mmCIF file as Biopython writes it, N, C-alpha, C and O atoms, coordinates in Angstrom:
data_model
#
loop_
_atom_site.group_PDB
_atom_site.id
_atom_site.type_symbol
_atom_site.label_atom_id
_atom_site.label_alt_id
_atom_site.label_comp_id
_atom_site.label_asym_id
_atom_site.label_entity_id
_atom_site.label_seq_id
_atom_site.pdbx_PDB_ins_code
_atom_site.Cartn_x
_atom_site.Cartn_y
_atom_site.Cartn_z
_atom_site.occupancy
_atom_site.B_iso_or_equiv
_atom_site.auth_seq_id
_atom_site.auth_asym_id
_atom_site.pdbx_PDB_model_num
ATOM 1   N N  . UNK A ? 1  ? -93.687  12.467  80.249 1.0 0.0 1  A 1 
ATOM 2   C CA . UNK A ? 1  ? -93.251  11.093  79.964 1.0 0.0 1  A 1 
ATOM 3   C C  . UNK A ? 1  ? -94.424  10.112  80.039 1.0 0.0 1  A 1 
ATOM 4   O O  . UNK A ? 1  ? -94.450  9.104   79.332 1.0 0.0 1  A 1 
ATOM 5   N N  . UNK A ? 2  ? -95.391  10.422  80.906 1.0 0.0 2  A 1 
ATOM 6   C CA . UNK A ? 2  ? -96.552  9.539   81.007 1.0 0.0 2  A 1 
ATOM 7   C C  . UNK A ? 2  ? -97.290  9.443   79.680 1.0 0.0 2  A 1 
ATOM 8   O O  . UNK A ? 2  ? -97.698  8.360   79.260 1.0 0.0 2  A 1 
ATOM 9   N N  . UNK A ? 3  ? -97.456  10.588  79.023 1.0 0.0 3  A 1 
ATOM 10  C CA . UNK A ? 3  ? -98.157  10.597  77.741 1.0 0.0 3  A 1 
ATOM 11  C C  . UNK A ? 3  ? -97.418  9.732   76.727 1.0 0.0 3  A 1 
ATOM 12  O O  . UNK A ? 3  ? -98.038  8.995   75.961 1.0 0.0 3  A 1 
ATOM 13  N N  . UNK A ? 4  ? -96.093  9.825   76.723 1.0 0.0 4  A 1 
ATOM 14  C CA . UNK A ? 4  ? -95.305  9.015   75.793 1.0 0.0 4  A 1 
ATOM 15  C C  . UNK A ? 4  ? -95.502  7.535   76.048 1.0 0.0 4  A 1 
ATOM 16  O O  . UNK A ? 4  ? -95.635  6.739   75.119 1.0 0.0 4  A 1 
ATOM 17  N N  . UNK A ? 5  ? -95.519  7.175   77.342 1.0 0.0 5  A 1 
ATOM 18  C CA . UNK A ? 5  ? -95.738  5.773   77.677 1.0 0.0 5  A 1 
ATOM 19  C C  . UNK A ? 5  ? -97.117  5.322   77.215 1.0 0.0 5  A 1 
ATOM 20  O O  . UNK A ? 5  ? -97.264  4.244   76.640 1.0 0.0 5  A 1 
ATOM 21  N N  . UNK A ? 6  ? -98.124  6.146   77.467 1.0 0.0 6  A 1 
ATOM 22  C CA . UNK A ? 6  ? -99.492  5.792   77.064 1.0 0.0 6  A 1 
ATOM 23  C C  . UNK A ? 6  ? -99.565  5.630   75.551 1.0 0.0 6  A 1 
ATOM 24  O O  . UNK A ? 6  ? -100.159 4.676   75.047 1.0 0.0 6  A 1 
ATOM 25  N N  . UNK A ? 7  ? -98.955  6.572   74.829 1.0 0.0 7  A 1 
ATOM 26  C CA . UNK A ? 7  ? -98.983  6.491   73.368 1.0 0.0 7  A 1 
ATOM 27  C C  . UNK A ? 7  ? -98.316  5.206   72.893 1.0 0.0 7  A 1 
ATOM 28  O O  . UNK A ? 7  ? -98.783  4.566   71.951 1.0 0.0 7  A 1 
ATOM 29  N N  . UNK A ? 8  ? -97.228  4.836   73.548 1.0 0.0 8  A 1 
ATOM 30  C CA . UNK A ? 8  ? -96.535  3.612   73.156 1.0 0.0 8  A 1 
ATOM 31  C C  . UNK A ? 8  ? -97.434  2.405   73.402 1.0 0.0 8  A 1 
ATOM 32  O O  . UNK A ? 8  ? -97.527  1.507   72.566 1.0 0.0 8  A 1 
ATOM 33  N N  . UNK A ? 9  ? -98.097  2.394   74.567 1.0 0.0 9  A 1 
ATOM 34  C CA . UNK A ? 9  ? -98.985  1.273   74.880 1.0 0.0 9  A 1 
ATOM 35  C C  . UNK A ? 9  ? -100.145 1.218   73.894 1.0 0.0 9  A 1 
ATOM 36  O O  . UNK A ? 9  ? -100.508 0.143   73.416 1.0 0.0 9  A 1 
ATOM 37  N N  . UNK A ? 10 ? -100.722 2.368   73.592 1.0 0.0 10 A 1 
ATOM 38  C CA . UNK A ? 10 ? -101.828 2.409   72.628 1.0 0.0 10 A 1 
ATOM 39  C C  . UNK A ? 10 ? -101.344 1.938   71.267 1.0 0.0 10 A 1 
ATOM 40  O O  . UNK A ? 10 ? -102.050 1.203   70.577 1.0 0.0 10 A 1 
ATOM 41  N N  . UNK A ? 11 ? -100.152 2.353   70.877 1.0 0.0 11 A 1 
ATOM 42  C CA . UNK A ? 11 ? -99.591  1.934   69.593 1.0 0.0 11 A 1 
ATOM 43  C C  . UNK A ? 11 ? -99.433  0.423   69.530 1.0 0.0 11 A 1 
ATOM 44  O O  . UNK A ? 11 ? -99.725  -0.202  68.511 1.0 0.0 11 A 1 
ATOM 45  N N  . UNK A ? 12 ? -98.964  -0.160  70.639 1.0 0.0 12 A 1 
ATOM 46  C CA . UNK A ? 12 ? -98.807  -1.614  70.672 1.0 0.0 12 A 1 
ATOM 47  C C  . UNK A ? 12 ? -100.157 -2.301  70.574 1.0 0.0 12 A 1 
ATOM 48  O O  . UNK A ? 12 ? -100.300 -3.308  69.880 1.0 0.0 12 A 1 
ATOM 49  N N  . UNK A ? 13 ? -101.147 -1.758  71.271 1.0 0.0 13 A 1 
ATOM 50  C CA . UNK A ? 13 ? -102.491 -2.340  71.204 1.0 0.0 13 A 1 
ATOM 51  C C  . UNK A ? 13 ? -103.020 -2.280  69.778 1.0 0.0 13 A 1 
ATOM 52  O O  . UNK A ? 13 ? -103.600 -3.246  69.281 1.0 0.0 13 A 1 
ATOM 53  N N  . UNK A ? 14 ? -102.815 -1.129  69.117 1.0 0.0 14 A 1 
ATOM 54  C CA . UNK A ? 14 ? -103.305 -0.982  67.744 1.0 0.0 14 A 1 
ATOM 55  C C  . UNK A ? 14 ? -102.611 -1.994  66.830 1.0 0.0 14 A 1 
ATOM 56  O O  . UNK A ? 14 ? -103.237 -2.576  65.945 1.0 0.0 14 A 1 
ATOM 57  N N  . UNK A ? 15 ? -101.303 -2.196  67.058 1.0 0.0 15 A 1 
ATOM 58  C CA . UNK A ? 15 ? -100.587 -3.158  66.229 1.0 0.0 15 A 1 
ATOM 59  C C  . UNK A ? 15 ? -101.170 -4.547  66.419 1.0 0.0 15 A 1 
ATOM 60  O O  . UNK A ? 15 ? -101.370 -5.280  65.451 1.0 0.0 15 A 1 
ATOM 61  N N  . UNK A ? 16 ? -101.443 -4.912  67.675 1.0 0.0 16 A 1 
ATOM 62  C CA . UNK A ? 16 ? -102.019 -6.224  67.944 1.0 0.0 16 A 1 
ATOM 63  C C  . UNK A ? 16 ? -103.378 -6.361  67.270 1.0 0.0 16 A 1 
ATOM 64  O O  . UNK A ? 16 ? -103.682 -7.396  66.676 1.0 0.0 16 A 1 
ATOM 65  N N  . UNK A ? 17 ? -104.201 -5.304  67.364 1.0 0.0 17 A 1 
ATOM 66  C CA . UNK A ? 17 ? -105.515 -5.334  66.731 1.0 0.0 17 A 1 
ATOM 67  C C  . UNK A ? 17 ? -105.377 -5.504  65.220 1.0 0.0 17 A 1 
ATOM 68  O O  . UNK A ? 17 ? -106.107 -6.280  64.603 1.0 0.0 17 A 1 
ATOM 69  N N  . UNK A ? 18 ? -104.435 -4.772  64.635 1.0 0.0 18 A 1 
ATOM 70  C CA . UNK A ? 18 ? -104.288 -4.827  63.185 1.0 0.0 18 A 1 
ATOM 71  C C  . UNK A ? 18 ? -103.799 -6.213  62.753 1.0 0.0 18 A 1 
ATOM 72  O O  . UNK A ? 18 ? -104.171 -6.697  61.684 1.0 0.0 18 A 1 
ATOM 73  N N  . UNK A ? 19 ? -102.963 -6.853  63.587 1.0 0.0 19 A 1 
ATOM 74  C CA . UNK A ? 19 ? -102.524 -8.207  63.248 1.0 0.0 19 A 1 
ATOM 75  C C  . UNK A ? 19 ? -103.707 -9.181  63.355 1.0 0.0 19 A 1 
ATOM 76  O O  . UNK A ? 19 ? -103.886 -10.064 62.516 1.0 0.0 19 A 1 
ATOM 77  N N  . UNK A ? 20 ? -104.507 -8.990  64.415 1.0 0.0 20 A 1 
ATOM 78  C CA . UNK A ? 20 ? -105.640 -9.886  64.635 1.0 0.0 20 A 1 
ATOM 79  C C  . UNK A ? 20 ? -106.661 -9.764  63.505 1.0 0.0 20 A 1 
ATOM 80  O O  . UNK A ? 20 ? -107.296 -10.746 63.120 1.0 0.0 20 A 1 
ATOM 81  N N  . UNK A ? 21 ? -106.812 -8.536  62.974 1.0 0.0 21 A 1 
ATOM 82  C CA . UNK A ? 21 ? -107.797 -8.292  61.927 1.0 0.0 21 A 1 
ATOM 83  C C  . UNK A ? 21 ? -107.128 -8.138  60.562 1.0 0.0 21 A 1 
ATOM 84  O O  . UNK A ? 21 ? -107.709 -7.563  59.641 1.0 0.0 21 A 1 
ATOM 85  N N  . UNK A ? 22 ? -105.924 -8.645  60.439 1.0 0.0 22 A 1 
ATOM 86  C CA . UNK A ? 22 ? -105.150 -8.463  59.210 1.0 0.0 22 A 1 
ATOM 87  C C  . UNK A ? 22 ? -105.908 -8.885  57.966 1.0 0.0 22 A 1 
ATOM 88  O O  . UNK A ? 22 ? -105.771 -8.259  56.914 1.0 0.0 22 A 1 
ATOM 89  N N  . UNK A ? 23 ? -106.715 -9.948  58.072 1.0 0.0 23 A 1 
ATOM 90  C CA . UNK A ? 23 ? -107.427 -10.452 56.901 1.0 0.0 23 A 1 
ATOM 91  C C  . UNK A ? 23 ? -108.533 -9.497  56.454 1.0 0.0 23 A 1 
ATOM 92  O O  . UNK A ? 23 ? -109.020 -9.581  55.327 1.0 0.0 23 A 1 
ATOM 93  N N  . UNK A ? 24 ? -108.925 -8.587  57.352 1.0 0.0 24 A 1 
ATOM 94  C CA . UNK A ? 24 ? -110.057 -7.707  57.042 1.0 0.0 24 A 1 
ATOM 95  C C  . UNK A ? 24 ? -109.632 -6.504  56.212 1.0 0.0 24 A 1 
ATOM 96  O O  . UNK A ? 24 ? -110.407 -5.998  55.401 1.0 0.0 24 A 1 
ATOM 97  N N  . UNK A ? 25 ? -108.391 -6.044  56.418 1.0 0.0 25 A 1 
ATOM 98  C CA . UNK A ? 25 ? -107.948 -4.823  55.724 1.0 0.0 25 A 1 
ATOM 99  C C  . UNK A ? 25 ? -107.756 -5.071  54.234 1.0 0.0 25 A 1 
ATOM 100 O O  . UNK A ? 25 ? -107.123 -6.055  53.851 1.0 0.0 25 A 1 
ATOM 101 N N  . UNK A ? 26 ? -108.294 -4.194  53.387 1.0 0.0 26 A 1 
ATOM 102 C CA . UNK A ? 26 ? -108.048 -4.286  51.946 1.0 0.0 26 A 1 
ATOM 103 C C  . UNK A ? 26 ? -106.559 -4.184  51.650 1.0 0.0 26 A 1 
ATOM 104 O O  . UNK A ? 26 ? -105.886 -3.292  52.167 1.0 0.0 26 A 1 
ATOM 105 N N  . UNK A ? 27 ? -106.046 -5.070  50.840 1.0 0.0 27 A 1 
ATOM 106 C CA . UNK A ? 27 ? -104.598 -5.149  50.624 1.0 0.0 27 A 1 
ATOM 107 C C  . UNK A ? 27 ? -104.043 -3.922  49.907 1.0 0.0 27 A 1 
ATOM 108 O O  . UNK A ? 27 ? -102.849 -3.638  50.005 1.0 0.0 27 A 1 
ATOM 109 N N  . UNK A ? 28 ? -104.895 -3.191  49.187 1.0 0.0 28 A 1 
ATOM 110 C CA . UNK A ? 28 ? -104.386 -2.042  48.443 1.0 0.0 28 A 1 
ATOM 111 C C  . UNK A ? 28 ? -104.116 -0.846  49.356 1.0 0.0 28 A 1 
ATOM 112 O O  . UNK A ? 28 ? -103.423 0.089   48.958 1.0 0.0 28 A 1 
ATOM 113 N N  . UNK A ? 29 ? -104.660 -0.869  50.580 1.0 0.0 29 A 1 
ATOM 114 C CA . UNK A ? 29 ? -104.396 0.230   51.508 1.0 0.0 29 A 1 
ATOM 115 C C  . UNK A ? 29 ? -103.018 0.031   52.152 1.0 0.0 29 A 1 
ATOM 116 O O  . UNK A ? 29 ? -102.648 -1.091  52.497 1.0 0.0 29 A 1 
ATOM 117 N N  . UNK A ? 30 ? -102.264 1.119   52.310 1.0 0.0 30 A 1 
ATOM 118 C CA . UNK A ? 30 ? -100.886 1.042   52.757 1.0 0.0 30 A 1 
ATOM 119 C C  . UNK A ? 30 ? -100.709 0.578   54.200 1.0 0.0 30 A 1 
ATOM 120 O O  . UNK A ? 30 ? -99.684  -0.024  54.519 1.0 0.0 30 A 1 
ATOM 121 N N  . UNK A ? 31 ? -101.673 0.837   55.080 1.0 0.0 31 A 1 
ATOM 122 C CA . UNK A ? 31 ? -101.473 0.449   56.477 1.0 0.0 31 A 1 
ATOM 123 C C  . UNK A ? 31 ? -102.803 0.308   57.213 1.0 0.0 31 A 1 
ATOM 124 O O  . UNK A ? 31 ? -103.785 0.963   56.865 1.0 0.0 31 A 1 
ATOM 125 N N  . UNK A ? 32 ? -102.826 -0.561  58.246 1.0 0.0 32 A 1 
ATOM 126 C CA . UNK A ? 32 ? -104.032 -0.697  59.074 1.0 0.0 32 A 1 
ATOM 127 C C  . UNK A ? 32 ? -104.440 0.623   59.717 1.0 0.0 32 A 1 
ATOM 128 O O  . UNK A ? 32 ? -105.629 0.896   59.882 1.0 0.0 32 A 1 
ATOM 129 N N  . UNK A ? 33 ? -103.445 1.448   60.082 1.0 0.0 33 A 1 
ATOM 130 C CA . UNK A ? 33 ? -103.765 2.733   60.708 1.0 0.0 33 A 1 
ATOM 131 C C  . UNK A ? 33 ? -104.589 3.594   59.755 1.0 0.0 33 A 1 
ATOM 132 O O  . UNK A ? 33 ? -105.590 4.187   60.157 1.0 0.0 33 A 1 
ATOM 133 N N  . UNK A ? 34 ? -104.168 3.661   58.492 1.0 0.0 34 A 1 
ATOM 134 C CA . UNK A ? 34 ? -104.917 4.464   57.518 1.0 0.0 34 A 1 
ATOM 135 C C  . UNK A ? 34 ? -106.287 3.849   57.273 1.0 0.0 34 A 1 
ATOM 136 O O  . UNK A ? 34 ? -107.268 4.566   57.075 1.0 0.0 34 A 1 
ATOM 137 N N  . UNK A ? 35 ? -106.354 2.531   57.286 1.0 0.0 35 A 1 
ATOM 138 C CA . UNK A ? 35 ? -107.644 1.872   57.114 1.0 0.0 35 A 1 
ATOM 139 C C  . UNK A ? 35 ? -108.584 2.243   58.256 1.0 0.0 35 A 1 
ATOM 140 O O  . UNK A ? 35 ? -109.772 2.485   58.043 1.0 0.0 35 A 1 
ATOM 141 N N  . UNK A ? 36 ? -108.038 2.285   59.472 1.0 0.0 36 A 1 
ATOM 142 C CA . UNK A ? 36 ? -108.847 2.677   60.628 1.0 0.0 36 A 1 
ATOM 143 C C  . UNK A ? 36 ? -109.381 4.083   60.452 1.0 0.0 36 A 1 
ATOM 144 O O  . UNK A ? 36 ? -110.555 4.343   60.717 1.0 0.0 36 A 1 
ATOM 145 N N  . UNK A ? 37 ? -108.521 4.995   60.004 1.0 0.0 37 A 1 
ATOM 146 C CA . UNK A ? 37 ? -108.954 6.378   59.794 1.0 0.0 37 A 1 
ATOM 147 C C  . UNK A ? 37 ? -110.078 6.420   58.765 1.0 0.0 37 A 1 
ATOM 148 O O  . UNK A ? 37 ? -111.057 7.144   58.945 1.0 0.0 37 A 1 
ATOM 149 N N  . UNK A ? 38 ? -109.944 5.649   57.691 1.0 0.0 38 A 1 
ATOM 150 C CA . UNK A ? 38 ? -110.979 5.626   56.656 1.0 0.0 38 A 1 
ATOM 151 C C  . UNK A ? 38 ? -112.278 5.050   57.226 1.0 0.0 38 A 1 
ATOM 152 O O  . UNK A ? 38 ? -113.366 5.523   56.899 1.0 0.0 38 A 1 
ATOM 153 N N  . UNK A ? 39 ? -112.160 4.030   58.077 1.0 0.0 39 A 1 
ATOM 154 C CA . UNK A ? 39 ? -113.354 3.449   58.680 1.0 0.0 39 A 1 
ATOM 155 C C  . UNK A ? 39 ? -114.059 4.474   59.555 1.0 0.0 39 A 1 
ATOM 156 O O  . UNK A ? 39 ? -115.283 4.596   59.512 1.0 0.0 39 A 1 
ATOM 157 N N  . UNK A ? 40 ? -113.275 5.224   60.363 1.0 0.0 40 A 1 
ATOM 158 C CA . UNK A ? 40 ? -113.866 6.245   61.222 1.0 0.0 40 A 1 
ATOM 159 C C  . UNK A ? 40 ? -114.553 7.312   60.376 1.0 0.0 40 A 1 
ATOM 160 O O  . UNK A ? 40 ? -115.647 7.767   60.711 1.0 0.0 40 A 1 
ATOM 161 N N  . UNK A ? 41 ? -113.905 7.713   59.267 1.0 0.0 41 A 1 
ATOM 162 C CA . UNK A ? 41 ? -114.488 8.749   58.408 1.0 0.0 41 A 1 
ATOM 163 C C  . UNK A ? 41 ? -115.781 8.261   57.769 1.0 0.0 41 A 1 
ATOM 164 O O  . UNK A ? 41 ? -116.678 9.057   57.493 1.0 0.0 41 A 1 
ATOM 165 N N  . UNK A ? 42 ? -115.879 6.965   57.535 1.0 0.0 42 A 1 
ATOM 166 C CA . UNK A ? 42 ? -117.064 6.443   56.844 1.0 0.0 42 A 1 
ATOM 167 C C  . UNK A ? 42 ? -118.228 6.215   57.795 1.0 0.0 42 A 1 
ATOM 168 O O  . UNK A ? 42 ? -119.345 5.966   57.341 1.0 0.0 42 A 1 
ATOM 169 N N  . UNK A ? 43 ? -118.000 6.293   59.103 1.0 0.0 43 A 1 
ATOM 170 C CA . UNK A ? 43 ? -119.080 6.074   60.064 1.0 0.0 43 A 1 
ATOM 171 C C  . UNK A ? 43 ? -120.061 7.234   60.065 1.0 0.0 43 A 1 
ATOM 172 O O  . UNK A ? 43 ? -121.036 7.217   60.817 1.0 0.0 43 A 1 
#
């Protein structure tokens, strides 16, 4: 159950980050999460 709680907290943090950086994500990408994955892959 601890892992589930942590995942939920991390998910909420990611949502907050994506809202804060909403203007940065290209609009053609379906979600901030996928954009993050693409950013990590491009590093």
